[in-house]
PDB file of N, CA, C and O in Angstrom, chain B, residues numbered from 101:
ATOM      1  N   MET B 101      91.665  85.977 115.382  1.00  0.00           N
ATOM      2  CA  MET B 101      91.863  87.241 114.692  1.00  0.00           C
ATOM      3  C   MET B 101      91.404  88.389 115.587  1.00  0.00           C
ATOM      4  O   MET B 101      90.508  88.232 116.416  1.00  0.00           O
ATOM      5  N   THR B 102      92.014  89.504 115.406  1.00  0.00           N
ATOM      6  CA  THR B 102      91.622  90.688 116.166  1.00  0.00           C
ATOM      7  C   THR B 102      90.529  91.436 115.403  1.00  0.00           C
ATOM      8  O   THR B 102      90.282  91.177 114.225  1.00  0.00           O
ATOM      9  N   SER B 103      89.892  92.355 116.090  1.00  0.00           N
ATOM     10  CA  SER B 103      88.862  93.156 115.429  1.00  0.00           C
ATOM     11  C   SER B 103      89.479  94.014 114.319  1.00  0.00           C
ATOM     12  O   SER B 103      88.829  94.268 113.305  1.00  0.00           O
ATOM     13  N   GLU B 104      90.710  94.456 114.501  1.00  0.00           N
ATOM     14  CA  GLU B 104      91.377  95.241 113.469  1.00  0.00           C
ATOM     15  C   GLU B 104      91.581  94.409 112.203  1.00  0.00           C
ATOM     16  O   GLU B 104      91.372  94.899 111.093  1.00  0.00           O
ATOM     17  N   GLU B 105      91.988  93.153 112.371  1.00  0.00           N
ATOM     18  CA  GLU B 105      92.171  92.275 111.218  1.00  0.00           C
ATOM     19  C   GLU B 105      90.845  92.016 110.509  1.00  0.00           C
ATOM     20  O   GLU B 105      90.792  91.976 109.280  1.00  0.00           O
ATOM     21  N   CYS B 106      89.783  91.843 111.277  1.00  0.00           N
ATOM     22  CA  CYS B 106      88.462  91.650 110.678  1.00  0.00           C
ATOM     23  C   CYS B 106      88.049  92.890 109.893  1.00  0.00           C
ATOM     24  O   CYS B 106      87.506  92.776 108.794  1.00  0.00           O
ATOM     25  N   ASN B 107      88.300  94.055 110.442  1.00  0.00           N
ATOM     26  CA  ASN B 107      87.966  95.290 109.733  1.00  0.00           C
ATOM     27  C   ASN B 107      88.810  95.465 108.475  1.00  0.00           C
ATOM     28  O   ASN B 107      88.323  95.993 107.475  1.00  0.00           O
ATOM     29  N   GLU B 108      90.068  95.030 108.512  1.00  0.00           N
ATOM     30  CA  GLU B 108      90.917  95.080 107.317  1.00  0.00           C
ATOM     31  C   GLU B 108      90.346  94.181 106.227  1.00  0.00           C
ATOM     32  O   GLU B 108      90.279  94.572 105.062  1.00  0.00           O
ATOM     33  N   ARG B 109      89.936  92.978 106.613  1.00  0.00           N
ATOM     34  CA  ARG B 109      89.326  92.060 105.635  1.00  0.00           C
ATOM     35  C   ARG B 109      88.051  92.655 105.065  1.00  0.00           C
ATOM     36  O   ARG B 109      87.781  92.518 103.872  1.00  0.00           O
ATOM     37  N   ALA B 110      87.262  93.319 105.910  1.00  0.00           N
ATOM     38  CA  ALA B 110      86.031  93.963 105.443  1.00  0.00           C
ATOM     39  C   ALA B 110      86.359  95.026 104.399  1.00  0.00           C
ATOM     40  O   ALA B 110      85.680  95.130 103.377  1.00  0.00           O
ATOM     41  N   ALA B 111      87.381  95.800 104.654  1.00  0.00           N
ATOM     42  CA  ALA B 111      87.786  96.846 103.707  1.00  0.00           C
ATOM     43  C   ALA B 111      88.257  96.237 102.386  1.00  0.00           C
ATOM     44  O   ALA B 111      87.956  96.764 101.315  1.00  0.00           O
ATOM     45  N   GLU B 112      88.994  95.132 102.462  1.00  0.00           N
ATOM     46  CA  GLU B 112      89.455  94.459 101.246  1.00  0.00           C
ATOM     47  C   GLU B 112      88.275  93.933 100.433  1.00  0.00           C
ATOM     48  O   GLU B 112      88.254  94.051  99.208  1.00  0.00           O
ATOM     49  N   CYS B 113      87.301  93.356 101.117  1.00  0.00           N
ATOM     50  CA  CYS B 113      86.119  92.849 100.416  1.00  0.00           C
ATOM     51  C   CYS B 113      85.337  93.988  99.767  1.00  0.00           C
ATOM     52  O   CYS B 113      84.869  93.853  98.637  1.00  0.00           O
ATOM     53  N   ALA B 114      85.194  95.091 100.465  1.00  0.00           N
ATOM     54  CA  ALA B 114      84.492  96.240  99.905  1.00  0.00           C
ATOM     55  C   ALA B 114      85.232  96.783  98.679  1.00  0.00           C
ATOM     56  O   ALA B 114      84.607  97.153  97.686  1.00  0.00           O
ATOM     57  N   ALA B 115      86.557  96.828  98.753  1.00  0.00           N
ATOM     58  CA  ALA B 115      87.339  97.279  97.606  1.00  0.00           C
ATOM     59  C   ALA B 115      87.182  96.315  96.436  1.00  0.00           C
ATOM     60  O   ALA B 115      87.042  96.745  95.291  1.00  0.00           O
ATOM     61  N   ASN B 116      87.204  95.018  96.719  1.00  0.00           N
ATOM     62  CA  ASN B 116      87.037  94.025  95.663  1.00  0.00           C
ATOM     63  C   ASN B 116      85.664  94.135  95.015  1.00  0.00           C
ATOM     64  O   ASN B 116      85.520  93.867  93.822  1.00  0.00           O
ATOM     65  N   ALA B 117      84.660  94.524  95.782  1.00  0.00           N
ATOM     66  CA  ALA B 117      83.319  94.689  95.227  1.00  0.00           C
ATOM     67  C   ALA B 117      83.313  95.756  94.138  1.00  0.00           C
ATOM     68  O   ALA B 117      82.607  95.626  93.138  1.00  0.00           O
ATOM     69  N   SER B 118      84.091  96.797  94.332  1.00  0.00           N
ATOM     70  CA  SER B 118      84.109  97.868  93.333  1.00  0.00           C
ATOM     71  C   SER B 118      84.838  97.459  92.054  1.00  0.00           C
ATOM     72  O   SER B 118      84.644  98.074  91.006  1.00  0.00           O
ATOM     73  N   PHE B 119      85.676  96.422  92.136  1.00  0.00           N
ATOM     74  CA  PHE B 119      86.414  95.957  90.963  1.00  0.00           C
ATOM     75  C   PHE B 119      85.789  94.734  90.312  1.00  0.00           C
ATOM     76  O   PHE B 119      86.281  94.266  89.286  1.00  0.00           O
ATOM     77  N   ALA B 120      84.723  94.214  90.882  1.00  0.00           N
ATOM     78  CA  ALA B 120      84.118  92.981  90.372  1.00  0.00           C
ATOM     79  C   ALA B 120      83.581  93.190  88.960  1.00  0.00           C
ATOM     80  O   ALA B 120      83.113  94.273  88.608  1.00  0.00           O
ATOM     81  N   ALA B 121      83.661  92.125  88.159  1.00  0.00           N
ATOM     82  CA  ALA B 121      83.251  92.201  86.763  1.00  0.00           C
ATOM     83  C   ALA B 121      81.739  92.192  86.593  1.00  0.00           C
ATOM     84  O   ALA B 121      81.232  92.627  85.558  1.00  0.00           O
ATOM     85  N   SER B 122      81.016  91.706  87.586  1.00  0.00           N
ATOM     86  CA  SER B 122      79.561  91.644  87.460  1.00  0.00           C
ATOM     87  C   SER B 122      78.895  92.020  88.777  1.00  0.00           C
ATOM     88  O   SER B 122      79.513  91.975  89.841  1.00  0.00           O
ATOM     89  N   GLU B 123      77.627  92.390  88.683  1.00  0.00           N
ATOM     90  CA  GLU B 123      76.898  92.807  89.871  1.00  0.00           C
ATOM     91  C   GLU B 123      76.739  91.669  90.886  1.00  0.00           C
ATOM     92  O   GLU B 123      76.895  91.918  92.082  1.00  0.00           O
ATOM     93  N   PRO B 124      76.435  90.433  90.469  1.00  0.00           N
ATOM     94  CA  PRO B 124      76.317  89.354  91.472  1.00  0.00           C
ATOM     95  C   PRO B 124      77.614  89.124  92.256  1.00  0.00           C
ATOM     96  O   PRO B 124      77.579  88.863  93.458  1.00  0.00           O
ATOM     97  N   VAL B 125      78.739  89.221  91.580  1.00  0.00           N
ATOM     98  CA  VAL B 125      80.026  89.048  92.261  1.00  0.00           C
ATOM     99  C   VAL B 125      80.253  90.208  93.222  1.00  0.00           C
ATOM    100  O   VAL B 125      80.713  90.014  94.347  1.00  0.00           O
ATOM    101  N   SER B 126      79.930  91.408  92.772  1.00  0.00           N
ATOM    102  CA  SER B 126      80.067  92.585  93.623  1.00  0.00           C
ATOM    103  C   SER B 126      79.215  92.451  94.883  1.00  0.00           C
ATOM    104  O   SER B 126      79.670  92.773  95.980  1.00  0.00           O
ATOM    105  N   LEU B 127      77.990  91.978  94.726  1.00  0.00           N
ATOM    106  CA  LEU B 127      77.107  91.796  95.883  1.00  0.00           C
ATOM    107  C   LEU B 127      77.659  90.762  96.861  1.00  0.00           C
ATOM    108  O   LEU B 127      77.525  90.921  98.074  1.00  0.00           O
ATOM    109  N   GLU B 128      78.271  89.715  96.342  1.00  0.00           N
ATOM    110  CA  GLU B 128      78.869  88.702  97.229  1.00  0.00           C
ATOM    111  C   GLU B 128      80.006  89.304  98.046  1.00  0.00           C
ATOM    112  O   GLU B 128      80.124  89.040  99.242  1.00  0.00           O
ATOM    113  N   PHE B 129      80.848  90.120  97.395  1.00  0.00           N
ATOM    114  CA  PHE B 129      81.924  90.781  98.137  1.00  0.00           C
ATOM    115  C   PHE B 129      81.358  91.721  99.202  1.00  0.00           C
ATOM    116  O   PHE B 129      81.899  91.810 100.304  1.00  0.00           O
ATOM    117  N   LEU B 130      80.274  92.419  98.874  1.00  0.00           N
ATOM    118  CA  LEU B 130      79.665  93.314  99.862  1.00  0.00           C
ATOM    119  C   LEU B 130      79.084  92.532 101.036  1.00  0.00           C
ATOM    120  O   LEU B 130      79.154  92.981 102.180  1.00  0.00           O
ATOM    121  N   LYS B 131      78.511  91.366 100.755  1.00  0.00           N
ATOM    122  CA  LYS B 131      77.999  90.508 101.837  1.00  0.00           C
ATOM    123  C   LYS B 131      79.147  90.041 102.729  1.00  0.00           C
ATOM    124  O   LYS B 131      79.029  90.037 103.955  1.00  0.00           O
ATOM    125  N   LEU B 132      80.260  89.648 102.103  1.00  0.00           N
ATOM    126  CA  LEU B 132      81.425  89.225 102.882  1.00  0.00           C
ATOM    127  C   LEU B 132      81.957  90.371 103.735  1.00  0.00           C
ATOM    128  O   LEU B 132      82.343  90.165 104.886  1.00  0.00           O
ATOM    129  N   ALA B 133      81.976  91.565 103.178  1.00  0.00           N
ATOM    130  CA  ALA B 133      82.437  92.728 103.944  1.00  0.00           C
ATOM    131  C   ALA B 133      81.562  92.934 105.169  1.00  0.00           C
ATOM    132  O   ALA B 133      82.069  93.213 106.255  1.00  0.00           O
ATOM    133  N   ALA B 134      80.259  92.798 105.002  1.00  0.00           N
ATOM    134  CA  ALA B 134      79.339  92.955 106.132  1.00  0.00           C
ATOM    135  C   ALA B 134      79.570  91.877 107.181  1.00  0.00           C
ATOM    136  O   ALA B 134      79.500  92.150 108.379  1.00  0.00           O
ATOM    137  N   GLN B 135      79.844  90.657 106.738  1.00  0.00           N
ATOM    138  CA  GLN B 135      80.110  89.574 107.684  1.00  0.00           C
ATOM    139  C   GLN B 135      81.401  89.823 108.454  1.00  0.00           C
ATOM    140  O   GLN B 135      81.456  89.580 109.660  1.00  0.00           O
ATOM    141  N   TRP B 136      82.445  90.307 107.771  1.00  0.00           N
ATOM    142  CA  TRP B 136      83.703  90.611 108.457  1.00  0.00           C
ATOM    143  C   TRP B 136      83.503  91.712 109.483  1.00  0.00           C
ATOM    144  O   TRP B 136      84.051  91.645 110.584  1.00  0.00           O
ATOM    145  N   ARG B 137      82.709  92.739 109.125  1.00  0.00           N
ATOM    146  CA  ARG B 137      82.442  93.818 110.087  1.00  0.00           C
ATOM    147  C   ARG B 137      81.698  93.286 111.303  1.00  0.00           C
ATOM    148  O   ARG B 137      81.980  93.676 112.436  1.00  0.00           O
ATOM    149  N   ALA B 138      80.748  92.393 111.058  1.00  0.00           N
ATOM    150  CA  ALA B 138      80.001  91.799 112.174  1.00  0.00           C
ATOM    151  C   ALA B 138      80.929  90.976 113.066  1.00  0.00           C
ATOM    152  O   ALA B 138      80.799  91.005 114.289  1.00  0.00           O
ATOM    153  N   MET B 139      81.857  90.249 112.466  1.00  0.00           N
ATOM    154  CA  MET B 139      82.803  89.460 113.266  1.00  0.00           C
ATOM    155  C   MET B 139      83.728  90.368 114.063  1.00  0.00           C
ATOM    156  O   MET B 139      84.113  90.027 115.182  1.00  0.00           O
ATOM    157  N   ALA B 140      84.087  91.509 113.508  1.00  0.00           N
ATOM    158  CA  ALA B 140      84.935  92.453 114.236  1.00  0.00           C
ATOM    159  C   ALA B 140      84.248  92.907 115.513  1.00  0.00           C
ATOM    160  O   ALA B 140      84.878  92.994 116.567  1.00  0.00           O
ATOM    161  N   VAL B 141      82.969  93.193 115.419  1.00  0.00           N
ATOM    162  CA  VAL B 141      82.207  93.613 116.596  1.00  0.00           C
ATOM    163  C   VAL B 141      82.107  92.477 117.593  1.00  0.00           C
ATOM    164  O   VAL B 141      82.246  92.694 118.797  1.00  0.00           O
ATOM    165  N   ARG B 142      81.870  91.282 117.113  1.00  0.00           N
ATOM    166  CA  ARG B 142      81.756  90.125 118.007  1.00  0.00           C
ATOM    167  C   ARG B 142      83.077  89.850 118.711  1.00  0.00           C
ATOM    168  O   ARG B 142      83.089  89.476 119.883  1.00  0.00           O
ATOM    169  N   CYS B 143      84.187  90.033 118.007  1.00  0.00           N
ATOM    170  CA  CYS B 143      85.500  89.837 118.639  1.00  0.00           C
ATOM    171  C   CYS B 143      85.663  90.802 119.808  1.00  0.00           C
ATOM    172  O   CYS B 143      86.177  90.424 120.860  1.00  0.00           O
ATOM    173  N   ILE B 144      85.233  92.025 119.629  1.00  0.00           N
ATOM    174  CA  ILE B 144      85.361  93.029 120.672  1.00  0.00           C
ATOM    175  C   ILE B 144      84.486  92.661 121.864  1.00  0.00           C
ATOM    176  O   ILE B 144      84.911  92.795 123.012  1.00  0.00           O
ATOM    177  N   VAL B 145      83.268  92.200 121.598  1.00  0.00           N
ATOM    178  CA  VAL B 145      82.297  91.956 122.655  1.00  0.00           C
ATOM    179  C   VAL B 145      82.515  90.618 123.352  1.00  0.00           C
ATOM    180  O   VAL B 145      82.415  90.541 124.577  1.00  0.00           O
ATOM    181  N   LEU B 146      82.810  89.567 122.597  1.00  0.00           N
ATOM    182  CA  LEU B 146      82.798  88.224 123.157  1.00  0.00           C
ATOM    183  C   LEU B 146      84.155  87.662 123.559  1.00  0.00           C
ATOM    184  O   LEU B 146      84.230  86.883 124.510  1.00  0.00           O
ATOM    185  N   ARG B 147      85.221  88.027 122.872  1.00  0.00           N
ATOM    186  CA  ARG B 147      86.506  87.391 123.107  1.00  0.00           C
ATOM    187  C   ARG B 147      87.419  88.301 123.908  1.00  0.00           C
ATOM    188  O   ARG B 147      87.616  89.458 123.534  1.00  0.00           O
ATOM    189  N   PRO B 148      87.976  87.808 124.991  1.00  0.00           N
ATOM    190  CA  PRO B 148      88.936  88.620 125.734  1.00  0.00           C
ATOM    191  C   PRO B 148      90.181  88.911 124.887  1.00  0.00           C
ATOM    192  O   PRO B 148      90.563  88.103 124.041  1.00  0.00           O
ATOM    193  N   ALA B 149      90.797  90.047 125.116  1.00  0.00           N
ATOM    194  CA  ALA B 149      91.951  90.467 124.330  1.00  0.00           C
ATOM    195  C   ALA B 149      93.147  89.540 124.499  1.00  0.00           C
ATOM    196  O   ALA B 149      93.992  89.465 123.607  1.00  0.00           O
ATOM    197  N   ASP B 150      93.237  88.836 125.616  1.00  0.00           N
ATOM    198  CA  ASP B 150      94.390  87.964 125.842  1.00  0.00           C
ATOM    199  C   ASP B 150      94.169  86.558 125.292  1.00  0.00           C
ATOM    200  O   ASP B 150      94.941  85.653 125.608  1.00  0.00           O
ATOM    201  N   ASP B 151      93.131  86.353 124.474  1.00  0.00           N
ATOM    202  CA  ASP B 151      92.833  85.049 123.889  1.00  0.00           C
ATOM    203  C   ASP B 151      92.794  85.169 122.372  1.00  0.00           C
ATOM    204  O   ASP B 151      91.723  85.034 121.779  1.00  0.00           O
ATOM    205  N   PRO B 152      93.951  85.423 121.716  1.00  0.00           N
ATOM    206  CA  PRO B 152      93.945  85.612 120.266  1.00  0.00           C
ATOM    207  C   PRO B 152      93.654  84.313 119.525  1.00  0.00           C
ATOM    208  O   PRO B 152      93.948  83.219 120.006  1.00  0.00           O
ATOM    209  N   VAL B 153      93.078  84.464 118.359  1.00  0.00           N
ATOM    210  CA  VAL B 153      92.779  83.335 117.484  1.00  0.00           C
ATOM    211  C   VAL B 153      93.860  83.291 116.416  1.00  0.00           C
ATOM    212  O   VAL B 153      94.321  84.337 115.958  1.00  0.00           O
ATOM    213  N   GLU B 154      94.270  82.086 116.013  1.00  0.00           N
ATOM    214  CA  GLU B 154      95.289  81.955 114.978  1.00  0.00           C
ATOM    215  C   GLU B 154      94.794  82.579 113.676  1.00  0.00           C
ATOM    216  O   GLU B 154      93.640  82.363 113.304  1.00  0.00           O
ATOM    217  N   PRO B 155      95.626  83.345 112.972  1.00  0.00           N
ATOM    218  CA  PRO B 155      95.204  83.947 111.704  1.00  0.00           C
ATOM    219  C   PRO B 155      95.046  82.886 110.615  1.00  0.00           C
ATOM    220  O   PRO B 155      95.639  81.810 110.689  1.00  0.00           O
ATOM    221  N   LEU B 156      94.242  83.206 109.612  1.00  0.00           N
ATOM    222  CA  LEU B 156      94.083  82.324 108.470  1.00  0.00           C
ATOM    223  C   LEU B 156      95.389  82.253 107.700  1.00  0.00           C
ATOM    224  O   LEU B 156      96.136  83.230 107.647  1.00  0.00           O
ATOM    225  N   GLN B 157      95.665  81.110 107.108  1.00  0.00           N
ATOM    226  CA  GLN B 157      96.922  80.926 106.390  1.00  0.00           C
ATOM    227  C   GLN B 157      96.881  81.502 104.974  1.00  0.00           C
ATOM    228  O   GLN B 157      97.906  81.950 104.461  1.00  0.00           O
ATOM    229  N   THR B 158      95.711  81.493 104.342  1.00  0.00           N
ATOM    230  CA  THR B 158      95.602  82.012 102.981  1.00  0.00           C
ATOM    231  C   THR B 158      94.468  83.006 102.907  1.00  0.00           C
ATOM    232  O   THR B 158      93.524  82.980 103.697  1.00  0.00           O
ATOM    233  N   ARG B 159      94.595  83.885 101.928  1.00  0.00           N
ATOM    234  CA  ARG B 159      93.548  84.874 101.694  1.00  0.00           C
ATOM    235  C   ARG B 159      93.190  84.834 100.216  1.00  0.00           C
ATOM    236  O   ARG B 159      94.067  84.884  99.353  1.00  0.00           O
ATOM    237  N   ASN B 160      91.919  84.745  99.934  1.00  0.00           N
ATOM    238  CA  ASN B 160      91.449  84.735  98.552  1.00  0.00           C
ATOM    239  C   ASN B 160      90.831  86.080  98.226  1.00  0.00           C
ATOM    240  O   ASN B 160      89.609  86.223  98.197  1.00  0.00           O
ATOM    241  N   VAL B 161      91.681  87.062  97.982  1.00  0.00           N
ATOM    242  CA  VAL B 161      91.209  88.397  97.645  1.00  0.00           C
ATOM    243  C   VAL B 161      91.896  88.877  96.386  1.00  0.00           C
ATOM    244  O   VAL B 161      92.992  88.434  96.043  1.00  0.00           O
ATOM    245  N   LEU B 162      91.244  89.772  95.720  1.00  0.00           N
ATOM    246  CA  LEU B 162      91.844  90.393  94.545  1.00  0.00           C
ATOM    247  C   LEU B 162      92.851  91.428  94.990  1.00  0.00           C
ATOM    248  O   LEU B 162      92.650  92.060  96.026  1.00  0.00           O
ATOM    249  N   PRO B 163      93.925  91.626  94.252  1.00  0.00           N
ATOM    250  CA  PRO B 163      94.899  92.641  94.648  1.00  0.00           C
ATOM    251  C   PRO B 163      94.287  94.034  94.532  1.00  0.00           C
ATOM    252  O   PRO B 163      93.480  94.293  93.638  1.00  0.00           O
ATOM    253  N   LEU B 164      94.671  94.922  95.432  1.00  0.00           N
ATOM    254  CA  LEU B 164      94.203  96.298  95.383  1.00  0.00           C
ATOM    255  C   LEU B 164      94.973  97.044  94.304  1.00  0.00           C
ATOM    256  O   LEU B 164      96.131  96.722  94.039  1.00  0.00           O
ATOM    257  N   PRO B 165      94.347  98.038  93.677  1.00  0.00           N
ATOM    258  CA  PRO B 165      95.038  98.774  92.626  1.00  0.00           C
ATOM    259  C   PRO B 165      96.202  99.568  93.197  1.00  0.00           C
ATOM    260  O   PRO B 165      96.183  99.981  94.356  1.00  0.00           O
ATOM    261  N   THR B 166      97.208  99.772  92.370  1.00  0.00           N
ATOM    262  CA  THR B 166      98.398 100.507  92.806  1.00  0.00           C
ATOM    263  C   THR B 166      98.328 101.973  92.435  1.00  0.00           C
ATOM    264  O   THR B 166      99.183 102.754  92.854  1.00  0.00           O
ATOM    265  N   ALA B 167      97.342 102.362  91.669  1.00  0.00           N
ATOM    266  CA  ALA B 167      97.246 103.765  91.219  1.00  0.00           C
ATOM    267  C   ALA B 167      96.628 104.648  92.248  1.00  0.00           C
ATOM    268  O   ALA B 167      96.478 105.849  92.023  1.00  0.00           O
TER     269      ALA B 167
END
């Protein structure tokens, strides 16, 4: 995955945190967002740009609101 993809996942997790039905679920989404942001930085620092990683096949995220 690229750092941009990691940052996109972080944004999705942060958005899902705001829609979570309970505080513990919201906190888990916020933790995941922080982990995705950390991976984005690591991708930039550790992995050369010409060595892409295969993207994940499925995503378990809540849909973003359309309004």
